[in-house]
N, C-alpha and C positions, 0 to 999 in steps of 0.2 A: 608530472603529478597525475595520479590515478583518481578517477572520480568513482566514488563508492555509492551505489544506488541499489534498490530492490524492486523486483517485480512481485506485487502483492496480489493475493487472491483472497478476497473476503467472501464468506458464505454464510447465509442465514436461511434455513429451510431449504427450499428448491432454487433460491435466487443467489446469484454470485455475481461479482464484479472483479475485474483484474486492471491493475494501473501500475504505474511506476511512481516511486517515491525516493527522495534523497535519503542516504543513510540505511540503516537497518532497523526496521521497527521491531521492538521486543515486547511492547505492551500498547494498550489503547492510547495512551497519551502521545505515543509516537506518531500516530496517524491523524490525530485531531488537526483540523485546518487543512488537510488535503481535500480539494473539492470532491473528487470522486467518492471518498470515504464519507464525507459528511452527506452527500447526495443519497448514497446507498442507505444510510441509516434513517433518512427522513421517510422512507417508504416502509419502514418496519412498523406495523401497527398493533403489535402485542409483545410481551416480554418474551425475548427470544435469546438463545445462546448463539453467538456469532463467532465463527471460526476464522482464523487468519493464518495463511501460509505465506511466507515470504522467501524468495530465493535472492540472496545477495550476490552482486556482480561488482567487479571491478574493470573499469574501462581506461586503458592506458597504463603507463608505467610509473613507479616512483611512489612518494608518499601519499596515502589516501586522503582525500577530501571530498566533502559533499558537493555535489553538482548544483549549479544555479537552476532557478525555475526554467530558464530558457533551454538549459541543457537537457532537463527531464522532458521538456516538450518536444525537442529534437529527437531524443531517443524514442519517445512514444510515437512519433510520426514515422520513423524508421521501422518500428514493430507493426504499425497499422498497415504499412505499405507491403507487408508480407516479407520483409527482409529478414534474413537469418542473422541479424545484428547480434544477438546475444550469444549465439554458438559460435559465430565466426570472429567476433572482435572483443568479446568479454570473457573474463574468468569468473566462473561460478565459485564463490568462496565459502558460502554458508547457507544453510536452510533453518528458518525459524518458524515454529508453530506455537500459537496461543490461542486462547479464546476468553470471551468475557459475555456477561449477560447485558443485554441491552434492553431498555425499557422506553417507550415512546414519551413517557413523562420526562425522562432525562432531556430529551430534545427540546422541550418547551420550558425547561427549568422549574418543572413542577414536582419535584421528588417530595414525597410525603403528603401530597395534597390529594387524597383519594376519597 
């Protein structure tokens, strides 16, 4: 079984964060509930265009499936240790780019309350 995951970079203005997620994110909803993504959005204090770049990878052979949360944590640890994990052990299969407009009011469930 091959594990399908993506290295995601989210950029807003001069700030950016990179992290791994299971699957291939293609829209905002695919990143909701990933801690790094949610934490990044918390610090945006004005309506901003957010850019997302994802490089999708397969680790292993066979039918693709999404990795578990612990698999993602293990892959992240390997990357943080300076390992060439992605280039040596994974196949880059796709690149995805999308953007969305983020407003701080959305974070607090205050849409339309201005």
